[in-house]
N, C-alpha and C positions, 0 to 999 in steps of 0.2 A: 437457525442458519447453520448449514453444515461447515465444518472446518475446511480451510483451504490447504491443499497439499502443495507446499512450495518446492518440493523435489530436492534434488541435490544442488549444492552450490555450483554455479556455472564456472567458477574460477578454479576451485580445488577438488570438487566432487564430494565434499563432506556432507553428511546428512544432519549435522549438528546445526540446525537452523532455528532461530527464534524470531518471533514477530512482536514488535513493540508498538502498540497503538499510539498515535499522536494525540496528545491532550494538553490542555492548559496546565495540568498539574505535573507533567512529566519532567519539568525543569529544563527543557530544551526549546529551541525555537520551533514553533509549530509549522509544519510544512503542509502544503496542499495547493489547491487551485481554485480560482473563482469560477463558479458555474452559474452566475447570475449576479444581480446587483447586491443582494444580501445573502447569498448562498456560497458557502465555502465547503469544498469537499476535502477532508483531511486525508493525508497519506500515512500509512503505517510504515515503520522501518523494519525491514527484514535483514537480519544480521547473521552472518556465518560465524560461529564461535571457533572455527578452526583457523581461518585465514583473515577474518575481519572484514570481508566484503560487506558493504551496506547497500541495500537497494530500497526504493520506495514502492509501495504497493497500495492500491485501493482495495480494502478488504470488505467493504459494505456493498452487497449486491444491489441494494436500492440506489446507491450512488452511481454504480456502473450503468444501471438502467436509465437514470437521469441523463448521464452523458451520452448514452446511445440515442436517446430521444432528441436531445438538444443538437447533436452534431451529425446525426443520420449517416453512419458509416456506409461506405459502398461495400457490396458483397461480391 
C-alpha cells in the first residue's frame, strides 16, 4: 500500500504531520465507525506537531472500498 500524503495542515500550513493508527494497544479510546453487524472500520489520528490540530482519517484503502460499496456514493 502506498503511503498517503496528508499535505499541509489546513489550520497553520505546517508540514510537520504525523499519522497515529488506532489500535487496542495505543492507550486511547479506539475511534472508528460500524460498517456492519460485526465490522468496525478504525480511524487513524492525523496530528499537526506545530499547532496540535487533530483529524481522523481512514488509511486502509480496503476499508474505503468497503464503504464505497456499502453506501454507493453519487458521482
